[in-house]
DOTI-759630 format. One line per field, with one value per residue (C-alpha): x, y, z; residue number from 0. Coordinates in nm, 2 decimals. Layout:
<sites>
px X	...
py Y	...
pz Z	...
seq NUM	...
</sites>
This chain:
<sites>
px -2.71	-3.09	-3.11	-2.88	-3.11	-3.42	-3.24	-3.13	-3.48	-3.64	-3.38	-3.47	-3.84	-3.81	-3.56	-3.82	-4.11	-3.95	-3.58	-3.66	-3.94	-3.70	-3.41	-3.58	-3.94	-4.11	-4.22	-4.57	-4.84	-4.77	-4.99	-4.88	-4.98	-4.75	-4.94	-4.77	-4.67	-4.76	-4.44	-4.22	-3.94	-3.60	-3.36	-3.09	-2.76	-2.44	-2.28	-2.10	-1.72	-1.74	-1.87	-2.06	-2.45	-2.61	-2.95	-3.10	-3.44	-3.54	-3.83	-4.06	-4.03	-4.36	-4.40	-4.29	-4.57	-4.78	-4.66	-4.83	-4.78	-4.89	-5.16	-5.33	-5.71	-5.77	-5.77	-5.43	-5.36	-5.22	-4.98	-4.94	-4.60	-4.63	-4.31	-4.25	-4.21	-4.49	-4.75	-4.69	-4.92	-4.75	-4.98	-4.92	-5.04	-4.70	-4.53	-4.53	-4.60	-4.97	-4.97	-4.70	-4.84	-4.62	-4.70	-4.51	-4.66	-5.02	-5.19	-5.35	-5.36	-5.71	-5.73	-5.88	-5.63	-5.47	-5.09	-4.91	-4.96	-4.66	-4.82	-5.06	-5.09	-5.27	-5.16	-5.23	-4.98	-4.71	-4.67	-4.34	-4.10	-4.26	-4.00	-3.95	-3.69	-3.72	-4.03	-4.00	-4.11	-4.31	-4.40	-4.72	-4.68	-4.83	-4.60	-4.73	-4.63	-4.45	-4.63	-4.98	-4.82	-4.50	-4.36	-4.07	-3.79	-3.60	-3.56	-3.61	-3.87	-3.85	-4.11	-4.06	-4.26	-4.22	-4.35	-4.31	-4.27	-4.20	-3.91	-3.82	-3.86	-3.85	-3.82	-3.83	-3.71	-3.81	-3.63	-3.79	-3.65	-3.87	-3.68	-3.60	-3.78	-3.52	-3.65	-3.41	-3.52	-3.32	-3.47	-3.34	-3.40	-3.35	-3.38	-3.58	-3.62	-3.41	-3.25	-3.06	-3.26	-3.17	-3.31	-3.25	-3.36	-3.58	-3.72	-4.03	-4.22	-4.47	-4.52	-4.73	-4.66	-4.72	-4.92	-4.85	-5.04	-4.77	-4.73	-4.35	-4.32	-4.43	-4.09	-3.91	-3.84	-4.08	-4.02	-3.77	-3.41	-3.10	-2.74	-2.45	-2.08	-2.11	-2.38	-2.75	-2.96	-3.32	-3.53	-3.78	-4.11	-4.00	-3.73	-4.00	-4.15	-3.95	-4.05	-3.93	-3.59	-3.31	-3.02	-2.73	-2.45	-2.33	-2.58	-2.61	-3.00	-3.28	-3.60	-3.92	-3.88	-4.15	-4.10	-4.10	-4.11	-3.91	-3.93	-3.59	-3.44	-3.09	-2.90	-2.69	-2.38	-2.33	-2.01	-2.21	-2.36	-2.73	-3.00	-3.29	-3.57	-3.87	-4.19	-4.49	-4.84	-5.14	-5.08	-4.81	-4.72	-4.37	-4.30	-3.95	-3.75	-3.40	-3.24	-2.93	-2.73	-2.83	-2.79	-2.78	-2.90	-2.81	-3.05	-3.04	-2.85	-2.97	-2.87	-2.95	-3.03	-3.01	-3.19	-3.28	-3.58	-3.65	-3.99	-3.99	-3.93	-3.66	-3.52	-3.15	-3.03	-3.24	-3.11	-2.75	-2.81	-2.92	-2.60	-2.55	-2.55	-2.94	-2.89	-2.80	-3.18	-3.21	-3.08	-3.01	-2.82	-2.57	-2.65	-2.59	-2.28	-2.51	-2.83	-2.69	-2.57	-2.90	-3.10	-2.87	-2.94	-3.31	-3.30	-3.08	-3.32	-3.62	-3.46	-3.45	-3.78	-3.99	-4.13	-4.00	-4.16	-3.94	-3.65	-3.71	-3.72	-3.38	-3.21	-3.33	-3.19	-2.86	-2.81	-2.91	-2.65	-2.38	-2.46	-2.54	-2.20	-2.20	-2.57	-2.48	-2.20	-2.44	-2.73	-2.49	-2.36	-2.72	-2.80	-2.47	-2.55	-2.89	-2.74	-2.48	-2.77	-2.80	-2.43	-2.44	-2.74	-2.53	-2.23	-2.43	-2.59	-2.26	-2.08	-2.38	-2.19	-1.87	-1.96	-1.60	-1.53	-1.88	-1.79	-1.44	-1.59	-1.86	-1.59	-1.39	-1.70	-1.74	-1.36	-1.40	-1.69	-1.56	-1.89	-1.89	-2.15	-2.17	-2.20	-2.57	-2.57	-2.30	-2.48	-2.78	-2.55	-2.39	-2.71	-2.87	-2.70	-2.82	-3.17	-3.20	-3.04	-3.31	-3.56	-3.48	-3.45	-3.78	-3.95	-3.79	-3.74	-3.99	-3.94	-4.18	-4.44	-4.75	-4.54	-4.74	-4.62	-4.89	-5.25	-5.38	-5.05	-5.08	-4.87	-4.54	-4.51	-4.85	-4.99	-5.11	-5.47	-5.71	-6.05	-6.34	-6.64	-6.66	-6.43	-6.26	-6.20	-5.86	-5.72	-5.99	-5.90	-5.71	-5.34	-5.25	-4.89	-4.84	-5.02	-4.80	-4.49	-4.61	-4.68	-4.35	-4.17	-4.36	-4.25	-3.90	-3.91	-4.05	-3.77	-3.49	-3.30	-3.33	-3.15	-3.39	-3.61	-3.98	-4.03	-3.77	-3.91	-4.26	-4.11	-3.95	-4.28	-4.45	-4.22	-4.39	-4.72	-4.55	-4.39	-4.71	-4.88	-4.59	-4.58	-4.95	-4.94	-4.59	-4.52	-4.59	-4.23	-4.08	-4.32	-4.22	-3.87	-3.91	-4.14	-3.88	-3.61	-3.80	-3.86	-3.50	-3.41	-3.66	-3.50	-3.15	-3.26	-3.43	-3.09	-2.91	-3.17	-3.12	-2.73	-2.57	-2.35	-2.05	-2.19
py 14.93	14.84	15.14	14.93	14.63	14.82	14.98	14.65	14.50	14.78	14.75	14.37	14.46	14.71	14.50	14.21	14.45	14.70	14.61	14.28	14.43	14.70	14.48	14.16	14.27	14.03	14.09	14.19	14.40	14.75	15.05	15.12	14.85	14.85	14.75	14.52	14.69	14.53	14.63	14.40	14.24	14.35	14.10	14.04	14.23	14.05	13.93	14.22	14.18	14.25	13.97	14.21	14.26	14.56	14.66	14.85	14.98	14.81	14.70	14.46	14.08	14.05	13.78	13.85	13.94	13.66	13.49	13.26	12.93	12.57	12.42	12.09	12.09	11.94	12.05	12.05	11.74	11.73	11.47	11.37	11.30	11.11	11.07	11.00	11.37	11.54	11.51	11.75	11.83	11.93	12.10	12.09	12.44	12.61	12.29	12.44	12.32	12.37	12.21	12.10	11.93	11.83	11.50	11.56	11.90	12.00	12.33	12.34	12.11	11.98	11.60	11.65	11.91	11.85	11.86	12.20	12.35	12.55	12.67	12.95	13.13	13.06	13.07	13.45	13.53	13.29	12.94	12.78	12.65	12.85	12.89	13.15	13.21	13.58	13.67	13.35	13.13	13.32	13.17	12.98	12.78	12.44	12.15	11.81	11.53	11.23	10.99	10.99	10.92	10.95	10.62	10.58	10.34	10.29	10.62	10.86	10.94	11.16	11.36	11.48	11.77	11.93	12.27	12.47	12.85	13.10	12.91	12.72	12.36	12.33	12.01	12.02	11.72	11.70	11.46	11.38	11.18	10.97	11.09	11.45	11.80	11.88	11.88	11.89	12.06	12.05	12.27	12.20	12.49	12.44	12.68	12.51	12.83	12.94	13.24	13.31	13.38	13.57	13.54	13.49	13.18	13.27	13.06	13.21	13.17	13.37	13.36	13.49	13.46	13.12	13.24	13.14	13.20	13.33	13.70	13.66	13.53	13.87	13.99	13.74	13.81	13.68	13.76	13.74	13.66	13.53	13.41	13.55	13.62	13.44	13.68	13.63	13.93	13.96	14.22	14.39	14.54	14.90	14.83	14.80	15.15	15.28	15.00	14.64	14.53	14.35	14.18	14.10	13.86	13.50	13.36	13.03	13.06	13.29	13.22	13.32	13.27	13.20	13.14	12.76	12.70	12.81	12.81	12.83	12.83	12.70	12.78	12.49	12.71	12.92	13.08	13.24	13.58	13.55	13.82	13.79	14.04	14.09	14.28	14.28	14.18	14.22	14.33	14.09	13.87	13.88	13.74	13.65	13.56	13.42	13.49	13.38	13.60	13.69	13.38	13.36	13.04	12.98	12.79	12.42	12.50	12.41	12.48	12.31	12.50	12.33	12.42	12.29	12.38	12.32	12.35	12.24	12.29	12.52	12.25	12.30	11.94	11.90	12.23	12.13	11.81	12.01	12.21	12.54	12.72	12.68	12.62	12.99	13.06	12.97	13.30	13.34	13.66	13.78	13.48	13.21	13.08	13.02	12.93	12.66	12.45	12.53	12.38	12.08	12.02	12.06	11.78	11.57	11.58	11.53	11.22	11.08	11.20	11.26	11.57	11.92	12.07	11.84	11.93	12.30	12.24	12.05	12.30	12.57	12.38	12.31	12.68	12.78	12.53	12.69	13.03	12.92	13.02	13.36	13.42	13.30	13.56	13.83	13.73	13.73	14.07	14.21	14.07	14.21	14.55	14.54	14.48	14.77	15.01	15.14	15.22	15.40	15.60	15.71	15.80	16.00	16.20	16.26	16.37	16.53	16.85	16.68	16.46	16.36	16.25	16.07	15.87	15.78	15.66	15.45	15.28	15.21	15.06	14.83	14.73	14.66	14.43	14.29	14.39	14.46	14.72	14.59	14.22	14.21	14.36	14.15	13.81	13.97	14.12	13.79	13.61	13.86	13.69	13.36	13.49	13.63	13.32	13.11	13.35	13.32	12.95	12.89	13.13	13.00	12.62	12.43	12.14	12.33	12.39	12.18	12.01	11.91	11.94	11.83	11.90	12.21	12.30	12.12	12.35	12.49	12.74	12.89	13.09	12.88	12.89	12.69	12.72	12.70	12.70	13.07	13.34	13.59	13.94	13.99	13.64	13.39	13.13	13.15	13.20	12.96	12.92	13.29	13.38	13.14	13.28	13.64	13.51	13.35	13.66	13.86	13.61	13.64	14.02	14.00	13.76	13.96	14.19	14.55	14.88	15.09	15.37	15.31	15.46	15.23	14.93	15.00	15.02	14.68	14.52	14.67	14.46	14.12	14.28	14.43	14.08	13.90	14.14	14.10	13.73	13.66	13.60	13.47	13.10	12.88	12.72	13.06	13.12	12.76	12.86	13.19	13.02	12.74	13.00	13.20	12.89	12.81	13.16	13.15	12.83	13.00	13.31	13.10	12.93	13.27	13.42	13.13	13.18	13.40	13.68	13.83	14.19
pz 11.76	11.70	11.46	11.22	11.25	11.19	10.89	10.75	10.80	10.61	10.33	10.30	10.29	10.02	9.82	9.80	9.73	9.49	9.41	9.24	9.05	8.92	8.83	8.73	8.62	8.38	8.03	8.14	8.00	7.89	7.88	7.53	7.27	6.97	6.65	6.41	6.10	5.77	5.58	5.38	5.58	5.43	5.32	5.59	5.54	5.48	5.81	6.00	6.04	6.42	6.67	6.87	6.94	6.77	6.91	6.63	6.54	6.20	5.99	6.16	6.14	5.96	5.69	5.33	5.09	4.97	4.64	4.40	4.55	4.48	4.69	4.64	4.60	4.96	5.32	5.49	5.70	6.06	6.17	6.53	6.69	7.01	7.23	7.60	7.67	7.45	7.19	6.89	6.60	6.27	6.01	5.63	5.62	5.67	5.79	6.14	6.49	6.56	6.91	7.15	7.46	7.74	7.91	8.24	8.32	8.35	8.27	8.63	8.94	8.84	8.79	8.45	8.35	8.01	7.96	7.94	7.60	7.48	7.15	7.27	6.94	6.62	6.25	6.20	6.47	6.34	6.45	6.57	6.29	6.01	5.74	5.46	5.21	5.07	4.87	4.67	4.95	5.22	5.56	5.53	5.19	5.17	5.26	5.15	5.39	5.25	5.49	5.65	6.00	6.19	6.30	6.53	6.45	6.77	6.95	6.66	6.38	6.07	5.89	5.54	5.38	5.05	4.93	4.62	4.61	4.32	4.14	4.46	4.58	4.96	5.16	5.54	5.74	6.10	6.33	6.67	6.97	7.20	7.51	7.43	7.39	7.13	6.76	6.46	6.14	5.82	5.53	5.18	4.94	4.57	4.28	4.02	3.80	3.51	3.67	3.99	4.31	4.62	4.96	5.34	5.52	5.81	6.08	6.27	6.59	6.80	7.17	7.44	7.83	8.00	8.31	8.66	8.99	9.23	9.29	9.32	8.97	8.84	8.95	8.72	8.36	8.09	7.73	7.44	7.51	7.34	7.44	7.25	7.33	7.68	7.78	7.83	7.70	7.81	7.61	7.82	7.71	7.72	7.48	7.21	7.28	6.97	6.74	6.65	6.74	6.54	6.70	6.48	6.62	6.63	6.88	7.06	7.09	7.06	7.27	7.44	7.81	8.06	8.43	8.40	8.02	7.72	7.34	7.19	6.83	6.82	6.49	6.39	6.32	6.62	6.47	6.18	6.24	6.27	6.28	6.52	6.46	6.70	6.70	6.94	6.87	7.08	7.44	7.53	7.23	7.05	6.69	6.65	6.32	6.31	5.98	5.80	5.57	5.21	4.99	4.61	4.45	4.07	3.86	3.98	4.30	4.64	5.00	5.33	5.65	5.98	6.31	6.64	6.84	7.21	7.35	7.71	8.08	8.22	8.42	8.47	8.41	8.10	7.95	8.02	7.84	7.53	7.51	7.33	7.66	7.69	8.07	8.08	8.04	8.40	8.53	8.90	8.84	9.10	9.34	9.09	9.30	9.59	9.40	9.20	9.50	9.67	9.37	9.38	9.76	9.70	9.43	9.64	9.94	9.70	9.57	9.92	10.08	9.74	9.89	9.80	10.12	10.33	10.10	10.16	10.53	10.53	10.31	10.56	10.86	10.67	10.59	10.94	11.08	10.87	11.00	11.35	11.51	11.34	11.44	11.79	11.84	11.70	11.94	12.24	12.13	12.11	12.46	12.61	12.44	12.62	12.96	12.89	12.83	13.19	13.19	12.85	12.97	13.27	13.05	12.81	13.10	13.26	12.94	12.75	12.71	12.58	12.28	12.21	12.57	12.57	12.26	12.41	12.72	12.54	12.32	12.64	12.79	12.47	12.50	12.89	12.84	12.51	12.32	11.95	11.86	11.51	11.62	11.59	11.24	11.07	11.08	10.90	10.63	10.57	10.53	10.29	9.98	10.09	10.15	9.80	9.64	9.80	9.71	9.34	9.35	9.52	9.28	8.96	9.01	8.80	9.03	9.28	9.02	9.12	9.38	9.69	10.06	10.29	10.39	10.21	10.05	9.71	9.51	9.65	9.37	9.44	9.74	10.03	10.08	10.30	10.15	10.40	10.17	10.09	9.96	10.18	10.02	9.86	9.95	9.87	10.13	10.46	10.41	10.71	10.65	10.58	10.91	11.10	10.94	11.06	11.40	11.43	11.31	11.58	11.85	11.73	11.75	12.10	12.22	12.06	12.29	12.19	12.29	12.09	12.21	12.21	11.87	11.71	11.90	11.76	11.41	11.46	11.58	11.27	11.04	11.10	10.97	10.67	10.59	10.62	10.38	10.14	10.15	10.12	9.76	9.73	9.66	9.96	9.92	9.99	10.29	10.42	10.41	10.59	10.85	10.93	10.95	11.20	11.42	11.42	11.50	11.80	11.92	11.90	12.07	12.34	12.40	12.41	12.66	12.91	12.91	13.17	13.07	13.26	13.25
seq 0	1	2	3	4	5	6	7	8	9	10	11	12	13	14	15	16	17	18	19	20	21	22	23	24	25	26	27	28	29	30	31	32	33	34	35	36	37	38	39	40	41	42	43	44	45	46	47	48	49	50	51	52	53	54	55	56	57	58	59	60	61	62	63	64	65	66	67	68	69	70	71	72	73	74	75	76	77	78	79	80	81	82	83	84	85	86	87	88	89	90	91	92	93	94	95	96	97	98	99	100	101	102	103	104	105	106	107	108	109	110	111	112	113	114	115	116	117	118	119	120	121	122	123	124	125	126	127	128	129	130	131	132	133	134	135	136	137	138	139	140	141	142	143	144	145	146	147	148	149	150	151	152	153	154	155	156	157	158	159	160	161	162	163	164	165	166	167	168	169	170	171	172	173	174	175	176	177	178	179	180	181	182	183	184	185	186	187	188	189	190	191	192	193	194	195	196	197	198	199	200	201	202	203	204	205	206	207	208	209	210	211	212	213	214	215	216	217	218	219	220	221	222	223	224	225	226	227	228	229	230	231	232	233	234	235	236	237	238	239	240	241	242	243	244	245	246	247	248	249	250	251	252	253	254	255	256	257	258	259	260	261	262	263	264	265	266	267	268	269	270	271	272	273	274	275	276	277	278	279	280	281	282	283	284	285	286	287	288	289	290	291	292	293	294	295	296	297	298	299	300	301	302	303	304	305	306	307	308	309	310	311	312	313	314	315	316	317	318	319	320	321	322	323	324	325	326	327	328	329	330	331	332	333	334	335	336	337	338	339	340	341	342	343	344	345	346	347	348	349	350	351	352	353	354	355	356	357	358	359	360	361	362	363	364	365	366	367	368	369	370	371	372	373	374	375	376	377	378	379	380	381	382	383	384	385	386	387	388	389	390	391	392	393	394	395	396	397	398	399	400	401	402	403	404	405	406	407	408	409	410	411	412	413	414	415	416	417	418	419	420	421	422	423	424	425	426	427	428	429	430	431	432	433	434	435	436	437	438	439	440	441	442	443	444	445	446	447	448	449	450	451	452	453	454	455	456	457	458	459	460	461	462	463	464	465	466	467	468	469	470	471	472	473	474	475	476	477	478	479	480	481	482	483	484	485	486	487	488	489	490	491	492	493	494	495	496	497	498	499	500	501	502	503	504	505	506	507	508	509	510	511	512	513	514	515	516	517	518	519	520	521	522	523	524	525	526	527	528	529	530	531	532	533	534	535	536	537	538	539	540	541	542	543	544	545	546	547	548	549	550
</sites>
């Protein structure tokens, strides 16, 4: 039954190479660049009675037309907020977040690398936390800060900023926590004109992809997403081919997702229907606007709008502590039931050994131990099938003119020697979900980002390279671990009993080369798992080969 093993191995190869790219492809560059339309953003419609998502083509989420606004005769100040987790810079020009530098995560592995910057756009693209209220208060008005610095009292600090639009007085109140990536924003809008004003409160942000070096991460989703009605919706680039998008529903959050980081807006009232409009800019950027329903403020009347914003790592325990189902942004898909315990085990072993490379090895050993009895049976079955091959050849020769009788005699042969022809295939089938769960965990976990293992492997989320003083075409350095993985796979194939004809055997021997080529730019953490798994399989096969069979 080696034809089944060949078939399954090829399926695995193509699932890795093509399947994940098809089903989980990221929000990467597109050949068609969609220009930003400079049309006025229509007022948000009244909340729809049904609580369902409507994906509609609508006017773009561009900023409202510029109104006559009050600006002091001085440059805008910036205020720095320094916490245990990040350093943020808030500008009076729009009252938005101009910079958000994470302290625990670096841009690169270089010793002099700055912290990870989550604001990779400028004002013309739309900064995070820009606020507008209809045409009376466009995004970008001047907000004068009440204080010249942000001072923490205990664990929290507040920043008050006031701005004036056309007949509106707007006060923004930021609240920061020393030990959290979550930011609270309350916006008080007051009608100071003599007549009623209508408008929709809108919170804006623009984002571009956070780059990473692993080829495998290109198969993961990057782009705008939202969570509503207990469902995560990820909006891929091709969905913008017909223009901007508007999503109308009661949502828990709307965000721009990277592989390891996320910038999310969390409406305060998740039971109220919100509208999230999105449009592209440049080659890969997305401008997002979360809007409330249409409000009418009578003269002297005011209303307060409350938001939360999370800018930080996609680390599962942190996202769970935020609430609002933000942890659903870590999407393991169909394999979540296996991936979640796997991640827990990785963190458990890391807590003991302080090395994620060792944690990967131990998780691999643990999973191999769980499947050891099933794999043992499969390997024994393959060995017995190989020993039955001469008898099967004789039967096929004897009954070559009677296929029905030949099949009966072959089945009797299996029954007599208690051999299951599918025994070698079933263990592989059972392990496929485990492999893909580990595959997703090792590609998606921020824990592995810049995590060292040993020697030349200094980043388990990046391809392994041993640099020798000059660049090698295509790969740069020597992919030592990947070559060891390919070699171990070749040795495993040589040791595995086969009943295949010479052509099938050659196909099987070609698979190690194919896998080596595929894995050369994958995260070294994933290659380490595959290499250790191969070594354990070789050990098990060696034990089986030494055993005597009754055939």
